N, CA, C and O atoms as a Tinker XYZ file with bonds, in Angstrom:
   452  protein
     1  N     60.296000   65.759000  168.747000    73     2
     2  CA    61.416000   66.415000  168.103000    64     1     3
     3  C     61.171000   66.436000  166.590000    63     2     4     5
     4  O     60.713000   65.445000  166.022000    81     3
     5  N     61.464000   67.522000  165.964000    73     3     6
     6  CA    61.256000   67.689000  164.527000    64     5     7
     7  C     62.357000   67.014000  163.731000    63     6     8     9
     8  O     63.492000   66.908000  164.196000    81     7
     9  N     62.016000   66.546000  162.503000    73     7    10
    10  CA    63.059000   65.992000  161.647000    64     9    11
    11  C     63.785000   67.093000  160.878000    63    10    12    13
    12  O     64.656000   66.798000  160.060000    81    11
    13  N     63.450000   68.318000  161.119000    73    11    14
    14  CA    64.042000   69.434000  160.385000    64    13    15
    15  C     65.153000   70.093000  161.204000    63    14    16    17
    16  O     65.031000   70.271000  162.416000    81    15
    17  N     66.219000   70.445000  160.525000    73    15    18
    18  CA    67.301000   71.188000  161.166000    64    17    19
    19  C     67.168000   72.663000  160.844000    63    18    20    21
    20  O     68.060000   73.461000  161.132000    81    19
    21  N     66.068000   73.005000  160.256000    73    19    22
    22  CA    65.770000   74.384000  159.911000    64    21    23
    23  C     64.318000   74.626000  160.276000    63    22    24    25
    24  O     63.575000   73.684000  160.553000    81    23
    25  N     63.924000   75.860000  160.277000    73    23    26
    26  CA    62.555000   76.186000  160.646000    64    25    27
    27  C     61.743000   76.452000  159.387000    63    26    28    29
    28  O     61.888000   77.514000  158.781000    81    27
    29  N     60.900000   75.524000  158.983000    73    27    30
    30  CA    60.097000   75.724000  157.772000    64    29    31
    31  C     59.249000   76.998000  157.818000    63    30    32    33
    32  O     58.854000   77.518000  156.774000    81    31
    33  N     58.971000   77.497000  159.018000    73    31    34
    34  CA    58.203000   78.745000  159.132000    64    33    35
    35  C     58.954000   79.927000  158.525000    63    34    36    37
    36  O     58.341000   80.928000  158.155000    81    35
    37  N     60.284000   79.814000  158.420000    73    35    38
    38  CA    61.066000   80.886000  157.795000    64    37    39
    39  C     60.611000   81.147000  156.364000    63    38    40    41
    40  O     60.709000   82.268000  155.866000    81    39
    41  N     60.115000   80.108000  155.713000    73    39    42
    42  CA    59.700000   80.235000  154.320000    64    41    43
    43  C     58.534000   81.214000  154.167000    63    42    44    45
    44  O     58.303000   81.744000  153.081000    81    43
    45  N     57.806000   81.449000  155.252000    73    43    46
    46  CA    56.709000   82.425000  155.195000    64    45    47
    47  C     57.225000   83.825000  154.890000    63    46    48    49
    48  O     56.491000   84.657000  154.355000    81    47
    49  N     58.483000   84.087000  155.227000    73    47    50
    50  CA    59.061000   85.403000  154.957000    64    49    51
    51  C     59.282000   85.650000  153.470000    63    50    52    53
    52  O     59.506000   86.786000  153.050000    81    51
    53  N     59.220000   84.583000  152.674000    73    51    54
    54  CA    59.323000   84.772000  151.226000    64    53    55
    55  C     58.159000   85.615000  150.709000    63    54    56    57
    56  O     58.307000   86.325000  149.714000    81    55
    57  N     57.012000   85.547000  151.368000    73    55    58
    58  CA    55.881000   86.394000  150.982000    64    57    59
    59  C     56.257000   87.864000  151.117000    63    58    60    61
    60  O     55.940000   88.676000  150.248000    81    59
    61  N     56.935000   88.202000  152.214000    73    59    62
    62  CA    57.403000   89.579000  152.388000    64    61    63
    63  C     58.380000   89.951000  151.282000    63    62    64    65
    64  O     58.308000   91.041000  150.714000    81    63
    65  N     59.288000   89.040000  150.985000    73    63    66
    66  CA    60.288000   89.315000  149.950000    64    65    67
    67  C     59.628000   89.525000  148.587000    63    66    68    69
    68  O     60.079000   90.351000  147.794000    81    67
    69  N     58.558000   88.773000  148.318000    73    67    70
    70  CA    57.876000   88.922000  147.026000    64    69    71
    71  C     57.232000   90.296000  146.889000    63    70    72    73
    72  O     57.073000   90.805000  145.780000    81    71
    73  N     56.867000   90.885000  148.005000    73    71    74
    74  CA    56.276000   92.229000  147.981000    64    73    75
    75  C     57.355000   93.312000  147.962000    63    74    76    77
    76  O     57.162000   94.375000  147.373000    81    75
    77  N     58.479000   93.041000  148.601000    73    75    78
    78  CA    59.553000   94.029000  148.683000    64    77    79
    79  C     60.339000   94.157000  147.372000    63    78    80    81
    80  O     60.834000   95.234000  147.039000    81    79
    81  N     60.447000   93.057000  146.640000    73    79    82
    82  CA    61.184000   93.050000  145.371000    64    81    83
    83  C     60.429000   92.151000  144.390000    63    82    84    85
    84  O     60.907000   91.065000  144.060000    81    83
    85  N     59.265000   92.586000  143.921000    73    83    86
    86  CA    58.397000   91.697000  143.138000    64    85    87
    87  C     58.999000   91.193000  141.828000    63    86    88    89
    88  O     58.860000   90.011000  141.515000    81    87
    89  N     59.647000   92.032000  141.072000    73    87    90
    90  CA    60.213000   91.585000  139.782000    64    89    91
    91  C     61.329000   90.576000  140.009000    63    90    92    93
    92  O     61.399000   89.557000  139.322000    81    91
    93  N     62.193000   90.855000  140.961000    73    91    94
    94  CA    63.305000   89.963000  141.260000    64    93    95
    95  C     62.807000   88.641000  141.819000    63    94    96    97
    96  O     63.319000   87.576000  141.472000    81    95
    97  N     61.799000   88.716000  142.694000    73    95    98
    98  CA    61.230000   87.499000  143.266000    64    97    99
    99  C     60.622000   86.632000  142.174000    63    98   100   101
   100  O     60.834000   85.419000  142.154000    81    99
   101  N     59.870000   87.241000  141.268000    73    99   102
   102  CA    59.227000   86.491000  140.190000    64   101   103
   103  C     60.270000   85.795000  139.318000    63   102   104   105
   104  O     60.094000   84.633000  138.952000    81   103
   105  N     61.347000   86.493000  138.985000    73   103   106
   106  CA    62.409000   85.906000  138.161000    64   105   107
   107  C     63.090000   84.757000  138.908000    63   106   108   109
   108  O     63.338000   83.699000  138.330000    81   107
   109  N     63.388000   84.965000  140.178000    73   107   110
   110  CA    64.027000   83.922000  140.982000    64   109   111
   111  C     63.112000   82.709000  141.101000    63   110   112   113
   112  O     63.560000   81.578000  140.913000    81   111
   113  N     61.848000   82.929000  141.408000    73   111   114
   114  CA    60.911000   81.829000  141.608000    64   113   115
   115  C     60.723000   81.019000  140.320000    63   114   116   117
   116  O     60.547000   79.801000  140.369000    81   115
   117  N     60.760000   81.692000  139.184000    73   115   118
   118  CA    60.588000   81.008000  137.898000    64   117   119
   119  C     61.746000   80.057000  137.603000    63   118   120   121
   120  O     61.586000   79.121000  136.820000    81   119
   121  N     62.903000   80.280000  138.213000    73   119   122
   122  CA    64.044000   79.388000  137.990000    64   121   123
   123  C     63.732000   77.957000  138.399000    63   122   124   125
   124  O     64.272000   77.016000  137.816000    81   123
   125  N     62.869000   77.781000  139.391000    73   123   126
   126  CA    62.525000   76.430000  139.827000    64   125   127
   127  C     61.825000   75.639000  138.726000    63   126   128   129
   128  O     61.849000   74.408000  138.727000    81   127
   129  N     61.201000   76.353000  137.783000    73   127   130
   130  CA    60.550000   75.665000  136.667000    64   129   131
   131  C     61.565000   74.879000  135.836000    63   130   132   133
   132  O     61.207000   73.897000  135.187000    81   131
   133  N     62.816000   75.303000  135.852000    73   131   134
   134  CA    63.856000   74.579000  135.125000    64   133   135
   135  C     64.012000   73.172000  135.716000    63   134   136   137
   136  O     64.167000   72.197000  134.980000    81   135
   137  N     63.971000   73.078000  137.023000    73   135   138
   138  CA    64.092000   71.773000  137.679000    64   137   139
   139  C     62.814000   70.972000  137.509000    63   138   140   141
   140  O     62.860000   69.780000  137.206000    81   139
   141  N     61.688000   71.612000  137.700000    73   139   142
   142  CA    60.403000   70.917000  137.694000    64   141   143
   143  C     59.974000   70.478000  136.294000    63   142   144   145
   144  O     59.076000   69.647000  136.152000    81   143
   145  N     60.600000   71.022000  135.281000    73   143   146
   146  CA    60.214000   70.726000  133.900000    64   145   147
   147  C     60.396000   69.237000  133.594000    63   146   148   149
   148  O     61.380000   68.620000  134.000000    81   147
   149  N     59.444000   68.691000  132.886000    73   147   150
   150  CA    59.553000   67.318000  132.420000    64   149   151
   151  C     59.381000   67.347000  130.911000    63   150   152   153
   152  O     58.610000   68.152000  130.391000    81   151
   153  N     60.078000   66.492000  130.217000    73   151   154
   154  CA    59.937000   66.440000  128.777000    64   153   155
   155  C     61.119000   67.012000  128.027000    63   154   156   157
   156  O     61.115000   67.018000  126.796000    81   155
   157  N     62.118000   67.486000  128.719000    73   155   158
   158  CA    63.326000   67.960000  128.060000    64   157   159
   159  C     64.274000   66.801000  127.811000    63   158   160   161
   160  O     63.899000   65.639000  127.970000    81   159
   161  N     65.487000   67.112000  127.424000    73   159   162
   162  CA    66.492000   66.079000  127.180000    64   161   163
   163  C     66.873000   65.355000  128.468000    63   162   164   165
   164  O     67.240000   64.180000  128.435000    81   163
   165  N     66.786000   66.049000  129.601000    73   163   166
   166  CA    67.105000   65.450000  130.903000    64   165   167
   167  C     65.790000   65.132000  131.612000    63   166   168   169
   168  O     64.996000   66.037000  131.871000    81   167
   169  N     65.552000   63.860000  131.927000    73   167   170
   170  CA    64.304000   63.487000  132.617000    64   169   171
   171  C     64.208000   64.132000  134.001000    63   170   172   173
   172  O     65.217000   64.468000  134.620000    81   171
   173  N     62.979000   64.294000  134.464000    73   171   174
   174  CA    62.724000   64.968000  135.737000    64   173   175
   175  C     63.494000   64.339000  136.899000    63   174   176   177
   176  O     64.009000   65.065000  137.749000    81   175
   177  N     63.585000   63.017000  136.955000    73   175   178
   178  CA    64.312000   62.375000  138.050000    64   177   179
   179  C     65.750000   62.864000  138.099000    63   178   180   181
   180  O     66.272000   63.162000  139.173000    81   179
   181  N     66.386000   62.948000  136.952000    73   179   182
   182  CA    67.785000   63.394000  136.919000    64   181   183
   183  C     67.901000   64.887000  137.192000    63   182   184   185
   184  O     68.882000   65.337000  137.784000    81   183
   185  N     66.919000   65.645000  136.771000    73   183   186
   186  CA    66.906000   67.077000  137.110000    64   185   187
   187  C     66.873000   67.250000  138.624000    63   186   188   189
   188  O     67.596000   68.077000  139.180000    81   187
   189  N     66.025000   66.461000  139.285000    73   187   190
   190  CA    65.916000   66.552000  140.745000    64   189   191
   191  C     67.205000   66.084000  141.417000    63   190   192   193
   192  O     67.633000   66.686000  142.402000    81   191
   193  N     67.827000   65.030000  140.910000    73   191   194
   194  CA    69.089000   64.559000  141.495000    64   193   195
   195  C     70.206000   65.577000  141.293000    63   194   196   197
   196  O     71.031000   65.771000  142.186000    81   195
   197  N     70.245000   66.224000  140.144000    73   195   198
   198  CA    71.235000   67.284000  139.912000    64   197   199
   199  C     70.988000   68.433000  140.881000    63   198   200   201
   200  O     71.917000   68.939000  141.511000    81   199
   201  N     69.713000   68.841000  140.994000    73   199   202
   202  CA    69.374000   69.931000  141.919000    64   201   203
   203  C     69.741000   69.560000  143.356000    63   202   204   205
   204  O     70.217000   70.403000  144.116000    81   203
   205  N     69.523000   68.317000  143.719000    73   203   206
   206  CA    69.861000   67.866000  145.064000    64   205   207
   207  C     71.371000   67.913000  145.289000    63   206   208   209
   208  O     71.825000   68.350000  146.347000    81   207
   209  N     72.147000   67.471000  144.312000    73   207   210
   210  CA    73.608000   67.519000  144.449000    64   209   211
   211  C     74.087000   68.963000  144.596000    63   210   212   213
   212  O     74.978000   69.245000  145.396000    81   211
   213  N     73.498000   69.870000  143.828000    73   211   214
   214  CA    73.867000   71.284000  143.964000    64   213   215
   215  C     73.471000   71.786000  145.351000    63   214   216   217
   216  O     74.224000   72.525000  145.985000    81   215
   217  N     72.293000   71.386000  145.818000    73   215   218
   218  CA    71.851000   71.802000  147.155000    64   217   219
   219  C     72.799000   71.297000  148.241000    63   218   220   221
   220  O     73.019000   71.976000  149.244000    81   219
   221  N     73.359000   70.103000  148.039000    73   219   222
   222  CA    74.352000   69.614000  148.999000    64   221   223
   223  C     75.564000   70.536000  149.037000    63   222   224   225
   224  O     76.099000   70.812000  150.110000    81   223
   225  N     76.000000   71.012000  147.879000    73   223   226
   226  CA    77.191000   71.858000  147.855000    64   225   227
   227  C     76.898000   73.272000  148.350000    63   226   228   229
   228  O     77.757000   73.904000  148.965000    81   227
   229  N     75.677000   73.778000  148.081000    73   227   230
   230  CA    75.337000   75.106000  148.598000    64   229   231
   231  C     74.881000   75.029000  150.050000    63   230   232   233
   232  O     74.804000   76.047000  150.737000    81   231
   233  N     74.582000   73.824000  150.511000    73   231   234
   234  CA    74.177000   73.545000  151.889000    64   233   235
   235  C     72.903000   74.284000  152.292000    63   234   236   237
   236  O     72.777000   74.768000  153.417000    81   235
   237  N     71.959000   74.360000  151.348000    73   235   238
   238  CA    70.665000   74.979000  151.630000    64   237   239
   239  C     69.705000   73.906000  152.143000    63   238   240   241
   240  O     69.289000   73.046000  151.366000    81   239
   241  N     69.344000   73.930000  153.423000    73   239   242
   242  CA    68.475000   72.878000  153.960000    64   241   243
   243  C     67.091000   72.871000  153.316000    63   242   244   245
   244  O     66.481000   71.811000  153.177000    81   243
   245  N     66.596000   74.027000  152.928000    73   243   246
   246  CA    65.282000   74.095000  152.295000    64   245   247
   247  C     65.322000   73.445000  150.915000    63   246   248   249
   248  O     64.398000   72.729000  150.529000    81   247
   249  N     66.403000   73.701000  150.174000    73   247   250
   250  CA    66.569000   73.091000  148.845000    64   249   251
   251  C     66.778000   71.588000  148.963000    63   250   252   253
   252  O     66.247000   70.821000  148.160000    81   251
   253  N     67.549000   71.162000  149.961000    73   251   254
   254  CA    67.769000   69.734000  150.171000    64   253   255
   255  C     66.443000   69.041000  150.437000    63   254   256   257
   256  O     66.167000   67.986000  149.867000    81   255
   257  N     65.629000   69.622000  151.294000    73   255   258
   258  CA    64.326000   69.026000  151.591000    64   257   259
   259  C     63.449000   68.976000  150.342000    63   258   260   261
   260  O     62.882000   67.931000  150.022000    81   259
   261  N     63.339000   70.089000  149.644000    73   259   262
   262  CA    62.457000   70.153000  148.473000    64   261   263
   263  C     62.903000   69.181000  147.385000    63   262   264   265
   264  O     62.076000   68.493000  146.785000    81   263
   265  N     64.216000   69.123000  147.129000    73   263   266
   266  CA    64.679000   68.287000  146.020000    64   265   267
   267  C     64.820000   66.817000  146.403000    63   266   268   269
   268  O     64.755000   65.954000  145.527000    81   267
   269  N     65.011000   66.506000  147.686000    73   267   270
   270  CA    64.960000   65.101000  148.116000    64   269   271
   271  C     63.543000   64.567000  147.924000    63   270   272   273
   272  O     63.349000   63.455000  147.433000    81   271
   273  N     62.563000   65.365000  148.313000    73   271   274
   274  CA    61.168000   64.965000  148.122000    64   273   275
   275  C     60.828000   64.914000  146.637000    63   274   276   277
   276  O     60.142000   63.995000  146.188000    81   275
   277  N     61.310000   65.907000  145.866000    73   275   278
   278  CA    61.056000   65.924000  144.435000    64   277   279
   279  C     61.683000   64.733000  143.730000    63   278   280   281
   280  O     61.081000   64.149000  142.830000    81   279
   281  N     62.893000   64.375000  144.143000    73   279   282
   282  CA    63.571000   63.218000  143.547000    64   281   283
   283  C     62.800000   61.937000  143.857000    63   282   284   285
   284  O     62.626000   61.086000  142.984000    81   283
   285  N     62.343000   61.801000  145.092000    73   283   286
   286  CA    61.556000   60.619000  145.466000    64   285   287
   287  C     60.282000   60.542000  144.629000    63   286   288   289
   288  O     59.933000   59.478000  144.117000    81   287
   289  N     59.587000   61.678000  144.492000    73   287   290
   290  CA    58.344000   61.699000  143.705000    64   289   291
   291  C     58.613000   61.379000  142.234000    63   290   292   293
   292  O     57.748000   60.844000  141.542000    81   291
   293  N     59.820000   61.711000  141.760000    73   291   294
   294  CA    60.174000   61.453000  140.362000    64   293   295
   295  C     60.731000   60.042000  140.158000    63   294   296   297
   296  O     61.107000   59.675000  139.045000    81   295
   297  N     60.783000   59.251000  141.242000    73   295   298
   298  CA    61.196000   57.861000  141.117000    64   297   299
   299  C     62.619000   57.543000  141.529000    63   298   300   301
   300  O     63.079000   56.421000  141.318000    81   299
   301  N     63.331000   58.498000  142.113000    73   299   302
   302  CA    64.698000   58.233000  142.559000    64   301   303
   303  C     64.683000   57.314000  143.779000    63   302   304   305
   304  O     63.772000   57.370000  144.605000    81   303
   305  N     65.699000   56.477000  143.874000    73   303   306
   306  CA    65.822000   55.555000  144.998000    64   305   307
   307  C     66.664000   56.180000  146.109000    63   306   308   309
   308  O     67.324000   57.200000  145.907000    81   307
   309  N     66.631000   55.561000  147.265000    73   307   310
   310  CA    67.491000   56.000000  148.378000    64   309   311
   311  C     68.954000   55.881000  147.986000    63   310   312   313
   312  O     69.772000   56.718000  148.368000    81   311
   313  N     69.291000   54.837000  147.221000    73   311   314
   314  CA    70.671000   54.638000  146.764000    64   313   315
   315  C     71.100000   55.797000  145.856000    63   314   316   317
   316  O     72.232000   56.271000  145.947000    81   315
   317  N     70.203000   56.246000  144.988000    73   315   318
   318  CA    70.541000   57.369000  144.104000    64   317   319
   319  C     70.743000   58.655000  144.895000    63   318   320   321
   320  O     71.615000   59.458000  144.563000    81   319
   321  N     69.944000   58.855000  145.937000    73   319   322
   322  CA    70.115000   60.024000  146.811000    64   321   323
   323  C     71.490000   59.963000  147.477000    63   322   324   325
   324  O     72.219000   60.954000  147.500000    81   323
   325  N     71.838000   58.798000  148.015000    73   323   326
   326  CA    73.137000   58.642000  148.681000    64   325   327
   327  C     74.281000   58.869000  147.705000    63   326   328   329
   328  O     75.236000   59.579000  148.024000    81   327
   329  N     74.196000   58.271000  146.511000    73   327   330
   330  CA    75.268000   58.449000  145.522000    64   329   331
   331  C     75.402000   59.904000  145.106000    63   330   332   333
   332  O     76.512000   60.396000  144.902000    81   331
   333  N     74.267000   60.598000  144.978000    73   331   334
   334  CA    74.358000   62.007000  144.570000    64   333   335
   335  C     75.097000   62.836000  145.608000    63   334   336   337
   336  O     75.776000   63.803000  145.261000    81   335
   337  N     74.972000   62.466000  146.888000    73   335   338
   338  CA    75.692000   63.226000  147.917000    64   337   339
   339  C     77.199000   63.011000  147.796000    63   338   340   341
   340  O     77.977000   63.942000  148.001000    81   339
   341  N     77.613000   61.787000  147.464000    73   339   342
   342  CA    79.047000   61.530000  147.323000    64   341   343
   343  C     79.606000   62.125000  146.033000    63   342   344   345
   344  O     80.761000   62.550000  145.994000    81   343
   345  N     78.795000   62.158000  144.982000    73   343   346
   346  CA    79.233000   62.833000  143.750000    64   345   347
   347  C     79.446000   64.313000  144.041000    63   346   348   349
   348  O     80.448000   64.895000  143.625000    81   347
   349  N     78.497000   64.923000  144.760000    73   347   350
   350  CA    78.640000   66.336000  145.127000    64   349   351
   351  C     79.878000   66.549000  145.996000    63   350   352   353
   352  O     80.604000   67.526000  145.811000    81   351
   353  N     80.121000   65.647000  146.935000    73   351   354
   354  CA    81.288000   65.764000  147.813000    64   353   355
   355  C     82.585000   65.663000  147.019000    63   354   356   357
   356  O     83.544000   66.384000  147.294000    81   355
   357  N     82.611000   64.768000  146.036000    73   355   358
   358  CA    83.817000   64.613000  145.212000    64   357   359
   359  C     84.106000   65.886000  144.434000    63   358   360   361
   360  O     85.257000   66.314000  144.346000    81   359
   361  N     83.069000   66.495000  143.869000    73   359   362
   362  CA    83.259000   67.728000  143.109000    64   361   363
   363  C     83.664000   68.874000  144.013000    63   362   364   365
   364  O     84.499000   69.700000  143.644000    81   363
   365  N     83.075000   68.927000  145.196000    73   363   366
   366  CA    83.425000   69.986000  146.151000    64   365   367
   367  C     84.892000   69.834000  146.579000    63   366   368   369
   368  O     85.621000   70.821000  146.676000    81   367
   369  N     85.312000   68.601000  146.831000    73   367   370
   370  CA    86.704000   68.354000  147.214000    64   369   371
   371  C     87.647000   68.683000  146.059000    63   370   372   373
   372  O     88.721000   69.247000  146.266000    81   371
   373  N     87.237000   68.326000  144.845000    73   371   374
   374  CA    88.055000   68.643000  143.684000    64   373   375
   375  C     88.229000   70.145000  143.525000    63   374   376   377
   376  O     89.315000   70.622000  143.196000    81   375
   377  N     87.160000   70.882000  143.758000    73   375   378
   378  CA    87.234000   72.341000  143.682000    64   377   379
   379  C     88.185000   72.913000  144.717000    63   378   380   381
   380  O     88.909000   73.867000  144.434000    81   379
   381  N     88.191000   72.340000  145.913000    73   379   382
   382  CA    89.107000   72.813000  146.957000    64   381   383
   383  C     90.553000   72.558000  146.555000    63   382   384   385
   384  O     91.412000   73.414000  146.761000    81   383
   385  N     90.830000   71.388000  145.984000    73   383   386
   386  CA    92.203000   71.067000  145.572000    64   385   387
   387  C     92.659000   71.978000  144.439000    63   386   388   389
   388  O     93.785000   72.476000  144.471000    81   387
   389  N     91.812000   72.206000  143.440000    73   387   390
   390  CA    92.225000   73.062000  142.326000    64   389   391
   391  C     92.349000   74.512000  142.751000    63   390   392   393
   392  O     93.169000   75.249000  142.202000    81   391
   393  N     91.546000   74.936000  143.722000    73   391   394
   394  CA    91.717000   76.290000  144.246000    64   393   395
   395  C     93.005000   76.394000  145.068000    63   394   396   397
   396  O     93.621000   77.457000  145.144000    81   395
   397  N     93.401000   75.274000  145.683000    73   395   398
   398  CA    94.702000   75.253000  146.364000    64   397   399
   399  C     95.833000   75.464000  145.371000    63   398   400   401
   400  O     96.786000   76.190000  145.652000    81   399
   401  N     95.726000   74.827000  144.205000    73   399   402
   402  CA    96.735000   75.030000  143.160000    64   401   403
   403  C     96.745000   76.485000  142.705000    63   402   404   405
   404  O     97.809000   77.058000  142.470000    81   403
   405  N     95.565000   77.079000  142.583000    73   403   406
   406  CA    95.479000   78.493000  142.205000    64   405   407
   407  C     96.137000   79.377000  143.269000    63   406   408   409
   408  O     96.805000   80.358000  142.943000    81   407
   409  N     95.944000   79.025000  144.528000    73   407   410
   410  CA    96.571000   79.789000  145.615000    64   409   411
   411  C     98.091000   79.738000  145.511000    63   410   412   413
   412  O     98.764000   80.738000  145.758000    81   411
   413  N     98.635000   78.576000  145.146000    73   411   414
   414  CA   100.081000   78.474000  144.952000    64   413   415
   415  C    100.538000   79.377000  143.813000    63   414   416   417
   416  O    101.591000   80.007000  143.909000    81   415
   417  N     99.758000   79.447000  142.733000    73   415   418
   418  CA   100.091000   80.335000  141.614000    64   417   419
   419  C    100.159000   81.778000  142.100000    63   418   420   421
   420  O    101.105000   82.498000  141.782000    81   419
   421  N     99.164000   82.199000  142.865000    73   419   422
   422  CA    99.164000   83.569000  143.377000    64   421   423
   423  C    100.320000   83.794000  144.333000    63   422   424   425
   424  O    100.945000   84.855000  144.324000    81   423
   425  N    100.603000   82.805000  145.152000    73   423   426
   426  CA   101.719000   82.902000  146.086000    64   425   427
   427  C    103.033000   83.085000  145.336000    63   426   428   429
   428  O    103.851000   83.933000  145.690000    81   427
   429  N    103.222000   82.285000  144.304000    73   427   430
   430  CA   104.469000   82.299000  143.556000    64   429   431
   431  C    104.648000   83.532000  142.678000    63   430   432   433
   432  O    105.775000   83.985000  142.480000    81   431
   433  N    103.575000   84.074000  142.157000    73   431   434
   434  CA   103.699000   85.095000  141.129000    64   433   435
   435  C    103.205000   86.482000  141.502000    63   434   436   437
   436  O    103.495000   87.439000  140.783000    81   435
   437  N    102.491000   86.624000  142.565000    73   435   438
   438  CA   101.889000   87.918000  142.852000    64   437   439
   439  C    102.616000   88.688000  143.952000    63   438   440   441
   440  O    103.151000   89.773000  143.719000    81   439
   441  N    102.627000   88.127000  145.117000    73   439   442
   442  CA   103.155000   88.860000  146.278000    64   441   443
   443  C    104.622000   88.517000  146.489000    63   442   444   445
   444  O    105.000000   87.347000  146.541000    81   443
   445  N    105.425000   89.538000  146.607000    73   443   446
   446  CA   106.851000   89.363000  146.921000    64   445   447
   447  C    107.108000   89.925000  148.312000    63   446   448   449
   448  O    106.746000   91.066000  148.598000    81   447
   449  N    107.733000   89.127000  149.183000    73   447   450
   450  CA   107.982000   89.604000  150.561000    64   449   451
   451  C    108.989000   90.741000  150.589000    63   450   452
   452  O    109.310000   91.255000  151.660000    81   451
């Protein structure tokens, strides 16, 4: 049984995408350099942990795999990986609550029965 909940072979289709939309693919692919960069104000380990937390909220299994491995290679501990998931969960929950407040605003001020 595989440890993956996704099919890594799907990533081969990115080659097709790079040919179908080359300029867009190149720009998108270059964004990963922001995470991989070392030597900025934010150390690589923290860049990877931030990327991992974002991947938890976007729920991209490919990003989770890549950034969990990247965080480990950059020196992150298992505890830091676990904490980053709960930090992401807290922010996601906070966003749901504040959007609930926004829904009440729209309910109260927009639609009249």
